[in-house]
GUSE-954194 format. One record per residue (C-alpha): x, y, z. Coordinates in pm, whole numbers, padded with zeros to 5 digits, always signed. Layout:
XYZ...
***
This chain:
+00000+00000+00000+00098+00364-00042+00071+00497+00312+00117+00845+00453+00227+00885+00813+00260+01194+01030+00326+01212+01402+00668+01052+01433+00702+01052+01809+00745+00780+02068+00485+00555+01903+00451+00692+01552+00813+00661+01454+00849+00287+01523+00507+00229+01366+00613+00406+01045+00939+00212+01044+00747-00112+01086+00532-00028+00783+00846+00032+00577+00990-00301+00693+00665-00473+00594+00713-00357+00235+00471-00065+00214+00558+00258+00036+00554+00500+00329+00550+00878+00287+00634+01069+00607+00625+01425+00732+00728+01576+01065+00861+01899+01211+01150+01681+01331+01399+01660+01046+01592+01397+01241+01288+01167+01257+01219+01208+00885+01585+01157+00788+01605+00843+00999+01301+00691+00830+01415+00797+00483+01744+00617+00548+01537+00306+00616+01333+00338+00297+01056+00592+00360+00980+00887+00130+01001+01239+00271+00703+01469+00228+00700+01850+00246+00371+01892+00434+00073+01705+00572-00132+01800+00266+00154+01704+00037+00178+01357+00189-00200+01308+00185-00217+01384-00186+00019+01098-00272-00120+00800-00080-00405+00549-00057-00416+00549+00322-00322+00839+00548-00223+00775+00911-00175+01019+01197-00032+00947+01540-00031+01276+01726-00129+01326+02092-00412+01571+02161-00756+01623+02005-00650+01964+01872-00346+01811+01704-00565+01549+01539-00806+01819+01422-00517+02018+01275-00387+01714+01085-00717+01621+00927-00928+01937+00910-00680+02223+00957-00585+02472+00683-00278+02266+00591-00434+01930+00672-00554+01626+00486-00876+01783+00363-00680+02070+00210-00485+01830-00011-00724+01827-00306-00792+01457-00362-00844+01311-00015-00695+00965+00047-00972+00703+00041-00875+00586+00387-00789+00814+00682-00673+00658+01009-00605+00828+01341-00398+00621+01586-00416+00885+01861-00600+00827+02186-00837+01123+02189-01193+01167+02312-01475+01018+02102-01646+01355+02062-01342+01490+01874-01306+01166+01681-01665+01180+01557-01620+01545+01460-01316+01459+01249-01490+01154+01107-01788+01358+00988-01558+01602+00808-01356+01325+00641-01669+01137+00534-01821+01458+00394-01514+01478+00169-01591+01131+00035-01333+00931+00231-01349+00677+00513-01226+00749+00865-01115+00504+01134-01024+00589+01491-00766+00324+01572-00587+00382+01904-00315+00131+01985-00199-00051+02295+00138-00208+02365+00395+00069+02384+00702+00152+02174+00857-00197+02192+00541-00358+02056+00521-00087+01790+00873-00170+01674+00803-00543+01652+00457-00529+01497+00296-00662+01814+00049-00385+01893-00318-00424+01967-00536-00199+01750-00884-00099+01867-01078+00025+01566-01394+00229+01529-01547+00291+01188-01740+00130+00904-01681-00240+00858-01571-00198+00496-01314+00065+00593-01166-00152+00868-01146-00442+00625-00968-00219+00369-00715-00121+00636-00646-00487+00711-00306-00515+00534-00187-00199+00709-00312-00311+01051-00167-00659+01005+00177-00501+00958+00149-00325+01293-00051-00548+01521-00097-00899+01647-00467-00834+01692-00717-00581+01565-01052-00540+01737-01337-00370+01550-01562-00249+01831-01819-00033+01651-01871+00286+01457-01667+00605+01458-01556+00693+01809-01595+00341+01944-01223+00265+01917-01115+00559+02130-01399+00493+02375-01276+00138+02434-00917+00261+02462-01014+00522+02722-01182+00246+02926-00860+00045+02905-00647+00343+03003-00874+00434+03292-00794+00093+03442-00420+00098+03376-00367+00461+03480-00551+00429+03809-00377+00096+03869-00036+00264+03849-00137+00497+04131-00286+00217+04340+00019-00007+04301+00241+00285+04396+00040+00338+04715+00062-00031+04804+00439-00044+04751+00492+00270+04962+00269+00130+05235+00467-00193+05242+00800-00012+05249+00689+00218+05529+00574-00084+05730+00915-00250+05690+00852-00500+05408+01137-00544+05161+01024-00411+04822+01154-00710+04627+00981-00950+04864+00654-00758+04843+00666-00763+04465+00720-01139+04466+00414-01184+04686+00197-00956+04471+00314-01116+04147+00201-01458+04272-00126-01342+04427-00460-01197+04320-00299-00851+04285-00107-00965+03978-00164-00767+03658+00029-00657+03352+00049-00315+03512+00213-00461+03823+00458-00646+03600+00539-00328+03411+00572-00078+03687+00740-00257+03979+01032-00446+03819+01048-00206+03525+01042+00124+03713+01004+00121+04091+01272-00132+04185+01546-00010+03946+01446+00356+04007+01405+00415+03633+01155+00690+03559+01245+00760+03197+00924+00801+03002+00774+00519+02802+00439+00684+02875+00474+01028+03029+00255+01178+03299+00160+01458+03061+00033+01204+02808-00159+00988+03053-00321+01293+03214-00455+01375+02867-00595+01021+02841-00741+01028+03191-00902+01365+03123-01052+01216+02808-01214+00942+03018-01341+01200+03268-01481+01418+02990-01656+01119+02833-01800+01023+03170-01933+01376+03216-02092+01365+02871-02255+01033+02960-02373+01162+03299-02166+00935+03523-01890+00992+03778-01550+00823+03776-01454+00856+04145-01132+00656+04118-01035+00838+03801-01085+01173+03973-00867+01066+04266-00596+00934+04037-00595+01263+03848-00511+01454+04166-00216+01221+04231-00076+01258+03881-00132+01635+03890+00071+01645+04212+00356+01453+04050+00346+01684+03746+00354+01991+03969+00666+01853+04136+00854+01841+03806+00767+01494+03675+00529+01586+03391+00772+01451+03132+00872+01144+03334+00712+00804+03316+00370+00745+03469+00555+00539+03732+00687+00863+03882+00348+00905+04050+00518+00716+04335+00777+00987+04400+00558+01236+04592+00412+00944+04787+00762+00834+04888+00855+01187+04990+00547+01214+05210+00614+00875+05370+00990+00924+05405+01076+00596+05231+01212+00472+04898+01078+00171+04711+01364-00003+04535+01715+00111+04453+01923+00245+04739+01752+00308+05068+01507+00020+05042
***
């Protein structure tokens, strides 16, 4: 397929590279010349603008971060819909709110093209190896047409409904994982304060009903080695959590645990950890308790 790709960040760049490796003709654009040059060296084609890329491809993909960034890519003055002939298939891999996704979808469909909201799960390592999970919302025929592209990126693709359904399901997923990070952090700090060795506590939790993929990620991957480099930053997950809270408000329900988690992540961001990994939510908790989980001072 001839595929356009913009948004060459933590997730988008390895996804675009994976599409090149899978044999697709991939046209890329980014404000980061380094990201573009790197992909061109691996076989991608450099574009001069979003509109310029969109005018040359069968399927156009975006992987930005915020709803406003997605709007700019697809419906902005220099976006996909300004390209003249609109690519038949437009795909947004960003995790944004379903209200924004439906707005973009209506504009794309009015231009005669198909739109899929297709947020991904799995992180940068899965993106690089083609092992993502894709959660798609859109018309069945459009999702089927995107099959060769999705198969290059993901082990599994779930089609969960019409436009906006993909991001809705992803926000539900992220609500669980984001709040779980905060809860696991509290449990590890509680154990440390009460005198339990952090490694021993992790071993107990990993073999008990508390086990989860989030536990497996955050404790041995971040807490114990004291590694808070961002695979998913607090800034990014606060955007996702706010999306879940906004959706809940639109649906007339309250997310009490989500609201509490948001205050904890806002505290960590205010203390200078906005660009650090979501795991850094533990750092203000440790300061308040006067303990360290993992590393020196366990």
